MARMARMI-844796 format. One line per field, with one value per residue (C-alpha): residue number from 1; x, y, z. Coordinates in nm, 3 decimals. Example, Ala and Ser with C-alpha at 12.3 -4.5 7.8 and 13.67 -1.06 7.14 Angstrom:
// MARMARMI-844796
k (1; 2)
c1 (1.230; 1.367)
c2 (-0.450; -0.106)
c3 (0.780; 0.714)
This chain:
// MARMARMI-844796
k (1; 2; 3; 4; 5; 6; 7; 8; 9; 10; 11; 12; 13; 14; 15; 16; 17; 18; 19; 20; 21; 22; 23; 24; 25; 26; 27; 28; 29; 30; 31; 32; 33; 34; 35; 36; 37; 38; 39; 40; 41; 42; 43; 44; 45; 46; 47; 48; 49; 50; 51; 52; 53; 54; 55; 56; 57; 58; 59; 60; 61; 62; 63; 64; 65; 66; 67; 68; 69; 70; 71; 72; 73; 74; 75; 76; 77; 78; 79; 80; 81; 82; 83; 84; 85; 86; 87; 88; 89; 90; 91; 92; 93; 94; 95; 96; 97; 98; 99; 100; 101; 102; 103; 104; 105; 106; 107; 108; 109; 110; 111; 112; 113; 114; 115; 116; 117; 118; 119; 120; 121; 122; 123; 124; 125; 126; 127; 128; 129; 130; 131; 132; 133; 134; 135; 136; 137; 138; 139; 140; 141; 142; 143; 144; 145; 146; 147; 148; 149; 150; 151; 152; 153; 154; 155; 156; 157; 158; 159; 160; 161; 162; 163; 164; 165; 166; 167; 168; 169; 170; 171; 172; 173; 174; 175; 176; 177; 178; 179; 180; 181; 182; 183; 184; 185; 186; 187; 188; 189; 190; 191; 192; 193; 194; 195; 196; 197; 198; 199; 200; 201; 202; 203; 204; 205; 206; 207; 208; 209; 210; 211; 212; 213; 214; 215; 216; 217; 218; 219; 220; 221; 222; 223; 224; 225; 226; 227; 228; 229; 230; 231; 232; 233; 234; 235; 236; 237; 238; 239; 240; 241; 242; 243; 244; 245; 246; 247; 248; 249; 250; 251; 252; 253; 254; 255; 256; 257; 258; 259; 260; 261; 262; 263; 264; 265; 266; 267; 268; 269; 270; 271; 272; 273; 274; 275; 276; 277; 278; 279; 280; 281; 282; 283; 284; 285; 286; 287; 288; 289; 290; 291; 292; 293; 294; 295; 296; 297; 298; 299; 300; 301; 302; 303; 304; 305; 306; 307; 308; 309; 310; 311; 312; 313; 314; 315; 316; 317; 318; 319; 320; 321; 322; 323; 324; 325; 326; 327; 328; 329; 330; 331; 332; 333; 334; 335; 336; 337; 338; 339; 340; 341; 342; 343; 344; 345; 346; 347; 348; 349; 350; 351; 352; 353; 354; 355; 356; 357; 358; 359; 360; 361; 362; 363; 364; 365; 366; 367; 368; 369; 370; 371; 372; 373; 374; 375; 376; 377; 378; 379; 380; 381; 382; 383; 384; 385; 386; 387; 388; 389; 390; 391; 392; 393; 394; 395; 396; 397; 398; 399; 400; 401; 402; 403; 404; 405; 406; 407; 408; 409; 410; 411; 412; 413; 414; 415; 416; 417; 418; 419; 420; 421; 422; 423; 424; 425; 426; 427; 428; 429; 430; 431; 432; 433; 434; 435; 436; 437; 438; 439; 440; 441; 442; 443; 444; 445; 446; 447; 448; 449; 450; 451; 452; 453; 454; 455; 456; 457; 458; 459; 460; 461; 462; 463; 464; 465; 466; 467; 468; 469; 470; 471; 472; 473; 474; 475; 476; 477; 478; 479; 480; 481; 482; 483; 484; 485; 486; 487; 488; 489; 490; 491; 492; 493; 494; 495; 496; 497; 498; 499; 500; 501; 502; 503; 504; 505; 506; 507; 508; 509; 510; 511; 512; 513; 514; 515; 516; 517; 518; 519; 520; 521; 522; 523; 524; 525; 526; 527; 528; 529; 530; 531; 532; 533; 534; 535; 536; 537; 538; 539; 540; 541; 542; 543; 544; 545; 546; 547; 548; 549; 550; 551; 552; 553; 554; 555; 556; 557; 558; 559; 560; 561; 562; 563; 564; 565; 566; 567; 568; 569; 570; 571; 572; 573; 574; 575; 576; 577; 578; 579; 580; 581; 582; 583; 584; 585; 586; 587; 588; 589; 590; 591; 592; 593; 594; 595; 596; 597; 598; 599; 600; 601; 602; 603; 604; 605; 606)
c1 (0.000; 0.088; -0.048; -0.017; -0.261; -0.578; -0.906; -1.184; -1.455; -1.359; -1.420; -1.061; -0.904; -0.558; -0.499; -0.327; -0.639; -0.858; -0.630; -0.640; -1.022; -1.051; -0.974; -1.321; -1.512; -1.558; -1.576; -1.924; -2.052; -2.136; -1.833; -1.591; -1.742; -1.697; -1.334; -1.256; -1.417; -1.133; -0.842; -0.714; -0.628; -0.414; -0.272; -0.243; -0.121; 0.077; -0.245; -0.395; -0.115; -0.190; -0.044; 0.109; 0.209; 0.169; 0.380; 0.409; 0.717; 0.702; 0.851; 0.920; 1.000; 0.653; 0.468; 0.097; -0.104; -0.403; -0.176; -0.073; 0.222; 0.392; 0.615; 0.530; 0.826; 0.679; 0.336; 0.482; 0.670; 0.354; 0.145; 0.323; 0.148; -0.203; -0.413; -0.626; -0.974; -0.916; -0.982; -0.618; -0.523; -0.810; -0.677; -0.322; -0.439; -0.656; -0.342; -0.103; -0.166; -0.009; 0.306; 0.322; 0.340; 0.134; 0.172; -0.182; -0.088; 0.190; -0.075; -0.378; -0.193; -0.107; -0.452; -0.761; -1.092; -1.346; -1.679; -1.853; -2.209; -2.241; -2.595; -2.897; -3.006; -2.892; -2.553; -2.541; -2.484; -2.661; -2.777; -2.941; -2.607; -2.478; -2.778; -2.924; -3.263; -3.534; -3.246; -3.179; -2.828; -2.633; -2.278; -2.025; -1.657; -1.422; -1.120; -0.824; -0.554; -0.211; 0.008; 0.318; 0.652; 0.758; 0.573; 0.361; 0.390; 0.263; -0.069; -0.127; -0.408; -0.783; -1.002; -1.310; -1.618; -1.987; -2.245; -2.622; -2.637; -2.471; -2.154; -2.213; -1.910; -1.574; -1.492; -1.113; -0.878; -0.654; -0.926; -1.190; -1.456; -1.624; -1.891; -1.829; -2.154; -2.422; -2.302; -1.931; -1.776; -1.423; -1.224; -0.873; -0.602; -0.563; -0.234; -0.209; -0.197; 0.133; 0.091; 0.037; 0.282; 0.401; 0.141; -0.106; -0.470; -0.660; -1.021; -1.246; -1.584; -1.815; -2.171; -2.414; -2.765; -3.084; -3.030; -2.870; -3.040; -2.844; -2.495; -2.604; -2.637; -2.260; -2.096; -1.777; -1.452; -1.313; -1.017; -0.714; -0.640; -0.289; -0.281; 0.086; 0.017; -0.367; -0.334; -0.600; -0.594; -0.873; -0.829; -0.802; -1.046; -1.322; -1.287; -1.566; -1.938; -1.937; -1.985; -1.895; -1.537; -1.522; -1.856; -1.894; -2.239; -2.498; -2.638; -2.952; -3.183; -3.375; -3.408; -3.538; -3.585; -3.951; -3.890; -4.077; -3.982; -3.864; -3.589; -3.638; -3.389; -3.395; -3.507; -3.798; -3.916; -3.935; -4.131; -4.382; -4.427; -4.466; -4.794; -4.925; -4.897; -5.135; -5.437; -5.285; -5.232; -4.871; -4.877; -4.691; -4.749; -5.071; -4.946; -4.901; -4.785; -4.982; -5.280; -5.506; -5.864; -6.000; -5.848; -6.050; -5.892; -6.107; -6.090; -5.959; -5.683; -5.356; -5.000; -4.745; -4.384; -4.241; -3.882; -3.930; -4.183; -4.266; -4.491; -4.742; -4.875; -4.610; -4.654; -4.983; -4.769; -4.669; -4.410; -4.399; -4.291; -3.916; -3.954; -4.177; -3.953; -3.640; -3.801; -3.924; -3.571; -3.418; -3.657; -3.665; -3.294; -3.362; -3.392; -3.711; -3.752; -4.028; -4.052; -4.165; -4.496; -4.681; -4.845; -5.105; -5.181; -5.517; -5.697; -6.058; -6.338; -6.303; -6.579; -6.728; -6.595; -6.232; -6.250; -5.965; -5.646; -5.417; -5.660; -5.636; -5.767; -5.543; -5.642; -5.359; -5.372; -5.108; -5.156; -5.090; -5.190; -5.418; -5.392; -5.671; -5.675; -5.828; -5.496; -5.126; -5.065; -5.305; -5.131; -4.796; -4.917; -5.067; -4.720; -4.572; -4.825; -4.735; -4.366; -4.453; -4.586; -4.256; -4.018; -3.696; -3.493; -3.632; -3.576; -3.367; -3.608; -3.923; -4.087; -4.415; -4.734; -5.096; -5.399; -5.614; -5.802; -5.710; -5.912; -5.709; -5.722; -5.516; -5.642; -5.441; -5.375; -5.048; -4.813; -4.482; -4.126; -3.854; -3.482; -3.269; -2.957; -2.880; -2.753; -2.595; -2.543; -2.693; -2.540; -2.740; -2.732; -2.862; -3.148; -3.241; -3.242; -3.477; -3.706; -3.716; -3.825; -4.086; -4.233; -4.249; -4.445; -4.660; -4.528; -4.577; -4.426; -4.061; -3.991; -3.628; -3.431; -3.159; -3.057; -3.029; -2.791; -2.549; -2.527; -2.643; -2.672; -2.782; -2.572; -2.727; -2.569; -2.464; -2.439; -2.152; -2.055; -2.362; -2.175; -1.807; -1.857; -2.201; -2.172; -1.835; -1.788; -1.442; -1.256; -1.215; -1.307; -1.322; -1.572; -1.437; -1.373; -1.641; -1.898; -1.782; -1.790; -2.109; -2.268; -1.937; -1.811; -1.457; -1.214; -1.163; -1.399; -1.491; -1.281; -1.603; -1.849; -2.125; -2.387; -2.596; -2.496; -2.771; -2.734; -2.757; -3.076; -3.241; -3.155; -3.313; -3.629; -3.663; -3.593; -3.862; -4.118; -4.073; -4.179; -4.477; -4.291; -4.321; -4.021; -4.082; -3.751; -3.699; -3.487; -3.514; -3.584; -3.579; -3.464; -3.231; -3.049; -2.694; -2.527; -2.683; -2.609; -2.244; -2.197; -2.323; -2.105; -1.805; -1.913; -1.941; -1.595; -1.419; -1.591; -1.709; -2.051; -2.344; -2.609; -2.726; -2.615; -2.855; -2.728; -2.702; -2.343; -2.465; -2.718; -2.598; -2.884; -2.777; -2.974; -2.933; -3.152; -3.267; -2.974; -2.727; -2.681; -2.665; -2.820; -2.603; -2.861; -3.142; -3.205; -3.285; -3.615; -3.578; -3.289; -3.352; -3.059; -3.247; -3.544; -3.307; -3.151; -3.488; -3.600; -3.273; -3.301; -3.659; -3.583; -3.291; -3.482; -3.778; -3.535; -3.416; -3.773; -3.836; -3.525; -3.671; -3.998; -4.180; -4.368; -4.270; -4.595; -4.477; -4.198; -4.102; -3.971; -3.904)
c2 (0.000; 0.365; 0.509; 0.871; 0.847; 1.055; 0.886; 1.138; 0.866; 0.807; 1.166; 1.270; 1.018; 0.886; 0.516; 0.507; 0.638; 0.393; 0.102; 0.199; 0.201; -0.155; -0.300; -0.218; -0.410; -0.760; -0.890; -0.852; -0.559; -0.235; -0.035; -0.313; -0.338; 0.037; 0.017; -0.273; -0.094; 0.163; -0.055; -0.106; 0.263; 0.215; -0.130; -0.196; -0.545; -0.622; -0.693; -0.361; -0.130; 0.094; -0.084; 0.130; -0.011; -0.375; -0.582; -0.296; -0.112; 0.244; 0.549; 0.753; 1.072; 1.121; 1.428; 1.381; 1.710; 1.551; 1.481; 1.843; 1.810; 1.533; 1.286; 0.917; 0.862; 1.103; 0.941; 0.593; 0.707; 0.857; 0.543; 0.365; 0.595; 0.484; 0.168; 0.013; 0.157; 0.495; 0.806; 0.903; 0.551; 0.552; 0.879; 0.740; 0.424; 0.623; 0.775; 0.482; 0.360; 0.683; 0.587; 0.213; 0.011; -0.295; -0.638; -0.639; -0.343; -0.544; -0.756; -0.525; -0.241; -0.472; -0.635; -0.539; -0.721; -0.775; -0.940; -1.097; -1.230; -1.582; -1.715; -1.740; -2.067; -2.329; -2.326; -2.700; -2.644; -2.865; -2.581; -2.819; -2.989; -2.652; -2.613; -2.327; -2.205; -2.318; -2.488; -2.155; -2.026; -1.824; -1.829; -1.549; -1.510; -1.323; -1.226; -1.109; -0.935; -0.912; -0.630; -0.696; -0.735; -1.005; -1.322; -1.304; -1.643; -1.582; -1.741; -1.566; -1.352; -1.355; -1.131; -1.005; -0.850; -0.782; -0.995; -0.972; -1.328; -1.624; -1.744; -2.118; -2.247; -2.144; -2.377; -2.360; -2.604; -2.327; -2.125; -2.177; -1.950; -1.869; -1.654; -1.423; -1.248; -1.058; -0.993; -1.020; -1.304; -1.408; -1.619; -1.733; -1.956; -2.319; -2.497; -2.579; -2.211; -2.140; -1.761; -1.489; -1.490; -1.148; -0.973; -1.260; -1.325; -1.586; -1.663; -1.792; -1.938; -1.867; -1.972; -1.754; -1.819; -1.710; -1.487; -1.159; -0.924; -0.601; -0.481; -0.315; -0.662; -0.635; -0.428; -0.217; -0.225; -0.576; -0.579; -0.792; -0.904; -1.034; -1.267; -1.192; -0.840; -0.829; -0.543; -0.454; -0.285; -0.219; -0.342; -0.001; -0.037; -0.155; 0.153; 0.333; 0.404; 0.349; -0.026; -0.039; 0.025; -0.345; -0.503; -0.573; -0.451; -0.730; -0.838; -1.003; -0.949; -1.278; -1.462; -1.781; -1.919; -1.809; -1.460; -1.204; -0.898; -0.602; -0.415; -0.040; 0.192; 0.570; 0.532; 0.290; 0.456; 0.790; 0.628; 0.472; 0.790; 0.999; 0.822; 0.918; 1.288; 1.274; 1.499; 1.669; 2.043; 2.121; 2.461; 2.402; 2.754; 2.639; 2.301; 2.230; 1.900; 1.739; 1.846; 2.082; 1.987; 2.257; 2.524; 2.803; 2.989; 3.242; 3.289; 3.643; 3.539; 3.719; 3.598; 3.821; 3.802; 3.836; 3.873; 3.813; 3.722; 3.889; 3.752; 3.988; 3.889; 3.616; 3.603; 3.419; 3.120; 3.080; 2.804; 2.758; 3.116; 3.057; 2.752; 2.934; 3.240; 3.031; 2.830; 3.148; 3.288; 2.960; 2.911; 3.272; 3.321; 3.684; 3.902; 4.102; 4.426; 4.672; 4.503; 4.174; 4.011; 4.009; 3.703; 3.830; 3.571; 3.575; 3.354; 3.300; 3.056; 2.817; 2.663; 2.349; 2.119; 2.197; 2.290; 2.141; 2.214; 2.188; 2.334; 2.674; 2.892; 3.114; 3.395; 3.495; 3.830; 4.053; 4.299; 4.038; 3.698; 3.632; 3.301; 3.216; 2.929; 2.847; 2.727; 2.806; 2.470; 2.569; 2.903; 2.724; 2.489; 2.781; 2.939; 2.605; 2.586; 2.936; 2.845; 2.535; 2.756; 2.941; 2.861; 2.966; 2.922; 3.261; 3.430; 3.721; 3.810; 3.749; 3.422; 3.377; 3.323; 3.307; 3.453; 3.182; 3.080; 2.757; 2.560; 2.283; 2.018; 1.704; 1.371; 1.186; 1.293; 1.097; 1.187; 1.021; 0.975; 0.749; 0.815; 0.509; 0.654; 0.326; 0.126; 0.419; 0.737; 1.068; 1.386; 1.634; 1.875; 1.608; 1.526; 1.896; 1.924; 1.627; 1.791; 2.105; 1.892; 1.719; 2.055; 2.181; 1.868; 1.884; 1.565; 1.584; 1.271; 1.162; 0.799; 0.833; 0.505; 0.541; 0.180; -0.149; -0.444; -0.227; 0.078; 0.286; 0.659; 0.851; 0.945; 0.807; 0.953; 0.677; 0.417; 0.570; 0.241; 0.268; 0.535; 0.469; 0.112; 0.083; 0.380; 0.266; -0.008; -0.153; -0.482; -0.580; -0.943; -0.887; -0.604; -0.416; -0.094; -0.116; -0.346; -0.551; -0.388; -0.437; -0.310; -0.252; 0.002; -0.141; -0.221; 0.128; 0.330; 0.672; 0.966; 1.166; 1.088; 0.864; 0.953; 1.243; 1.401; 1.497; 1.857; 1.747; 1.551; 1.830; 2.069; 1.829; 1.803; 2.182; 2.221; 1.966; 2.115; 2.456; 2.289; 2.097; 1.765; 1.523; 1.295; 0.936; 0.774; 0.412; 0.181; -0.177; -0.433; -0.713; -0.807; -0.614; -0.495; -0.618; -0.277; -0.237; -0.594; -0.582; -0.238; -0.362; -0.673; -0.445; -0.247; -0.565; -0.678; -0.344; -0.214; -0.545; -0.381; -0.611; -0.353; -0.314; -0.644; -0.762; -1.114; -1.407; -1.537; -1.885; -1.898; -2.145; -2.099; -2.135; -1.944; -1.759; -1.458; -1.365; -1.119; -1.389; -1.272; -1.498; -1.449; -1.141; -0.952; -1.015; -0.857; -1.129; -1.013; -1.249; -1.054; -0.788; -0.598; -0.583; -0.419; -0.181; -0.092; -0.008; 0.199; 0.394; 0.447; 0.573; 0.801; 0.965; 1.013; 1.164; 1.414; 1.514; 1.580; 1.780; 1.989; 2.063; 2.158; 1.871; 1.565; 1.217; 1.085; 0.791; 0.538; 0.300; -0.046; -0.126)
c3 (0.000; -0.058; 0.267; 0.150; -0.142; -0.089; -0.188; -0.277; -0.265; 0.101; 0.203; 0.131; 0.372; 0.299; 0.241; 0.578; 0.753; 0.563; 0.653; 1.020; 1.018; 0.885; 1.227; 1.357; 1.090; 0.949; 0.595; 0.450; 0.653; 0.471; 0.592; 0.505; 0.154; 0.110; 0.227; -0.006; -0.301; -0.297; -0.189; -0.542; -0.551; -0.241; -0.312; -0.686; -0.772; -1.088; -1.280; -1.171; -1.278; -1.575; -1.877; -2.151; -2.486; -2.387; -2.622; -2.869; -2.982; -2.842; -3.008; -2.696; -2.887; -3.041; -2.908; -2.829; -2.840; -2.662; -2.364; -2.319; -2.554; -2.356; -2.535; -2.537; -2.302; -2.048; -2.079; -2.032; -1.721; -1.568; -1.630; -1.345; -1.098; -1.196; -1.203; -1.476; -1.492; -1.332; -1.541; -1.591; -1.701; -1.951; -2.096; -2.114; -2.288; -2.531; -2.688; -2.659; -3.014; -3.139; -2.949; -3.005; -3.324; -3.236; -3.389; -3.530; -3.750; -3.912; -4.084; -4.104; -4.275; -4.567; -4.592; -4.787; -4.815; -5.093; -5.021; -5.319; -5.303; -5.445; -5.408; -5.178; -5.341; -5.594; -5.425; -5.352; -4.980; -4.727; -4.501; -4.252; -4.186; -4.065; -3.830; -4.032; -3.913; -4.160; -4.349; -4.523; -4.595; -4.848; -4.976; -5.021; -5.093; -4.859; -5.067; -4.856; -5.058; -4.896; -5.034; -4.822; -4.995; -4.748; -4.654; -4.337; -4.168; -3.814; -3.724; -3.391; -3.530; -3.571; -3.786; -3.603; -3.762; -3.704; -3.881; -3.846; -3.981; -3.811; -3.979; -4.021; -4.209; -4.357; -4.647; -4.625; -4.447; -4.313; -4.137; -3.869; -3.722; -3.392; -3.233; -2.935; -2.847; -3.036; -3.390; -3.301; -3.501; -3.596; -3.836; -3.757; -3.907; -3.812; -3.749; -4.122; -4.221; -4.399; -4.420; -4.677; -4.967; -5.094; -5.311; -5.284; -5.204; -5.006; -5.101; -4.824; -4.930; -4.635; -4.549; -4.352; -4.220; -4.402; -4.707; -4.810; -5.056; -5.026; -4.952; -4.626; -4.472; -4.428; -4.153; -4.173; -3.973; -3.991; -3.755; -3.676; -3.320; -3.244; -2.943; -2.868; -2.746; -2.760; -3.007; -3.263; -3.603; -3.853; -4.210; -4.383; -4.673; -4.435; -4.213; -4.396; -4.409; -4.786; -4.801; -5.168; -5.062; -4.978; -5.078; -5.449; -5.565; -5.568; -5.905; -5.765; -5.469; -5.499; -5.168; -5.324; -5.672; -5.675; -5.539; -5.754; -5.549; -5.756; -5.569; -5.548; -5.715; -5.748; -6.111; -6.072; -5.750; -5.937; -6.220; -5.980; -5.778; -6.091; -6.162; -5.817; -5.900; -6.197; -6.139; -5.834; -5.801; -5.885; -5.714; -5.387; -5.256; -5.082; -4.966; -4.593; -4.442; -4.288; -4.499; -4.300; -4.216; -4.451; -4.675; -4.841; -5.134; -5.319; -5.694; -5.639; -5.397; -5.461; -5.420; -5.249; -5.137; -4.788; -4.671; -4.299; -4.028; -3.695; -3.422; -3.258; -2.912; -2.891; -2.513; -2.576; -2.673; -2.306; -2.262; -2.641; -2.714; -2.723; -2.947; -3.193; -3.208; -3.260; -3.541; -3.712; -3.696; -3.820; -4.113; -4.235; -4.160; -4.070; -3.764; -3.710; -3.909; -4.002; -4.345; -4.190; -4.257; -3.924; -3.766; -3.520; -3.252; -3.078; -2.825; -2.928; -3.004; -3.297; -3.512; -3.356; -3.628; -3.540; -3.171; -2.965; -2.773; -3.078; -3.334; -3.500; -3.780; -3.993; -4.227; -4.460; -4.642; -4.796; -4.507; -4.241; -4.104; -3.807; -3.621; -3.377; -3.128; -2.791; -2.646; -2.686; -2.858; -3.137; -3.183; -3.203; -3.476; -3.669; -3.675; -3.789; -4.075; -4.190; -4.188; -4.390; -4.670; -4.714; -4.997; -4.828; -5.147; -5.254; -4.919; -5.049; -5.332; -5.131; -5.032; -5.225; -5.021; -5.138; -4.962; -4.801; -4.487; -4.307; -4.049; -3.896; -3.625; -3.562; -3.692; -3.425; -3.066; -3.056; -3.339; -3.267; -3.381; -3.242; -3.200; -3.125; -2.966; -2.788; -3.082; -3.264; -3.065; -3.177; -3.043; -2.839; -3.133; -3.371; -3.133; -3.114; -3.493; -3.506; -3.249; -3.469; -3.765; -3.547; -3.445; -3.805; -3.904; -3.588; -3.428; -3.051; -2.895; -2.898; -2.813; -2.702; -2.699; -2.435; -2.367; -2.548; -2.576; -2.772; -2.548; -2.250; -2.323; -2.012; -1.709; -1.388; -1.072; -0.836; -1.114; -1.311; -1.477; -1.699; -1.893; -1.811; -1.936; -2.097; -2.332; -2.469; -2.730; -2.781; -2.800; -2.434; -2.381; -2.004; -2.059; -1.758; -1.951; -2.222; -2.374; -2.670; -3.010; -3.210; -3.533; -3.709; -3.456; -3.464; -3.181; -3.040; -2.822; -2.955; -2.838; -2.789; -2.507; -2.635; -2.375; -2.248; -1.920; -1.677; -1.795; -2.162; -2.100; -1.903; -2.188; -2.441; -2.227; -2.205; -2.576; -2.663; -2.423; -2.590; -2.916; -2.775; -2.786; -2.495; -2.441; -2.333; -2.228; -2.322; -2.107; -2.231; -1.962; -1.876; -2.227; -2.460; -2.148; -2.202; -2.172; -1.826; -1.716; -1.823; -1.664; -1.330; -1.358; -1.408; -1.101; -0.893; -1.002; -0.960; -0.647; -0.497; -0.489; -0.571; -0.480; -0.840; -0.989; -1.260; -1.327; -1.085; -1.105; -1.010; -1.295; -1.559; -1.804; -2.167; -2.426; -2.754; -2.828; -3.177; -3.191; -3.076; -2.716; -2.412; -2.066; -2.013; -2.221; -1.972; -1.632; -1.378; -1.222; -0.926; -0.774; -0.512; -0.661; -0.996; -0.824; -0.647; -0.984; -1.142; -0.843; -0.850; -1.227; -1.212; -0.917; -1.097; -1.424; -1.236; -1.082; -1.430; -1.545; -1.229; -1.297; -1.641; -1.463; -1.630; -1.514; -1.629; -1.778; -1.989; -1.931; -2.211; -2.117; -2.483)
C-alpha cells in the first residue's frame, strides 16, 4: 500500500487512515465493503497497474497534443502511478496507439478485403447440416488481398467482424470460425496455415444463415487481433461508411428461386411515384404538411412576397414562445424588421368542427396573417403551418405566399417519432435538430431510446458504470472498460463521449417542451439490457458492490436470443438488486424531469 494516497470517494481520507479504520469491521458488513471498493487505488497489484504499450514497440519521442504536448516517453513514465480503470489511465491508454506500433498493424496495414455475393439458393450447400434455421443459408466469398513485400507467416491472429447473420461455415482447411456475443464473429487460421505470400490473395468461401439481398447486410470495420500483445488494427479499406469500398455490388436481390420482389432503385421509384402525382395540383405555394382539415382559397386570392416574419402577441404562446420564435428565426434566416410580414396571434373561439387544444384557424392576407386558437398549442401549430408555406430558397427576393383561410385540427392525438440513440449514438445537437423537424411537421411525442444491448446513453448519478462502461464499445473481452464492439463500430472506443450528461438531458427536455414535444424515455428491460447488465457486472468486479447487480453469477442458463446474445442480455427479475436498480433508475430520471420543470408521464420499457 501507498499510505499517502488521498481517496476522494472516502471523504478525502488517505490510504493510511482507511487502513487503520478496517480493524473495527468484518468482511461482508457495509463499511468493510466500502473500504474494499477503494483498496485497489491504495494497493495496486501487478495486474492492476496501468499498462502502456503492452507488447508494442514504443517510439518515446513522439509528441501527443491531446496529452498536453507530452512525449510518449513522459506518458509511459507517468502510467506507473495509476491503475487500470481509473480516469487518468483511460486517458493514457486512449493515446497509446499513437506511441506504439502494435503487432496487429503489421498484418492489417497490408490487408484489404473484398466481399462478393455468391448465391442465396442453388448453391449446392446442405444448409441443414450446418444447423441453419429453416435450413436456409447463403454463400459469399471473402477475398483477402495481402500487399506486403515479405511473406507473413505468423498465425497468432484472428479477424473479427460484425455480422447480423450467423456465420455457419468457412470452407477452407486453413481457417476456422467462432462466435463471441451478439453480432461479433471471428475467423482465424488453423495450425495448417502457412501464411500470406508477398502480393497474394486468399479466397475464403463462407456460409451464412438465411439470405442476403443487399450490400447493407454487411458491416464495416473488420479488424485484426494479435494474441501476442492483444493489439488490434482495422483493415483499412473496411474503415468506412461506404460499403462499396469493400462489398462488391450485388447483381440479384432474390431470396429464393420463386422470389418475384422487384428491388427499389432511385429510377424505378421515381417512375412509380410519378404516376401518383397525376391529377394533383402542382402549385406548392398552398401546400401544408400534414394536410389541413379545410383550406378556403377564393378565386380572387392574390399571391405576395415576404422577406421576414414577426410575431405579434407572442406572449400568448406561453411556454412555447421561445420555441416558436427560434423556429421562425431559423426558417426565415432573418432578424425582425419593419418590413416583416406580421403574424397576429389571438386567443378566441373556434368553429365546432375543429374545436380542440391543438386546433387553430389562420387567415392569410397581404396585409398580415391572423392566427386564432383556444390554447397556446393551437397558436404554435398555426405558426408552424405558416412556416410550412414558405419557400426559403427565394428568401432574399421574397418568399411567395398566397392569400387563403385555413381551419385545422389534428387527426391523431399521438403523433410520434422514435430516435434510437442506444444502438448508434446521436449527439445532443442532432437530437435537437430532429425535435425542430418534429415541431415543423406537428409531431408531438418523442420515443427516445436510451438503452439497449449495444449501449447505454444517459448518465445516472450513483451508477456511473452505466456510462463509463455501458456507453463505450471496444474490444475488451473482459468487458471491464467497455462493452464488446457491435454493429461494425470497430475495436476502439470513440474519443467523444457517447452519452448524455444529466445537464444534456435536461436541456433536451426543455428544448422539446418549448416545441410541444413530450419525451418518453426508453430503457429496455428485462430483455435487450446487455449494456446495463455488463456495466453492473463491471461495477461488482471493480468495487465489490453487488447492490445493483442484474445477473445471478450462479445462474448457468444457456440461451441464444434472436440477436445472438446470451443471458447477459437479460435482467434477472428475481434478484432484489435488480429491483433496487430499477427503483434507483426511475428516481434519478424523475429528478431530471423535475429539474426541467416537467412531469414524467410515460416510461417505455421497450
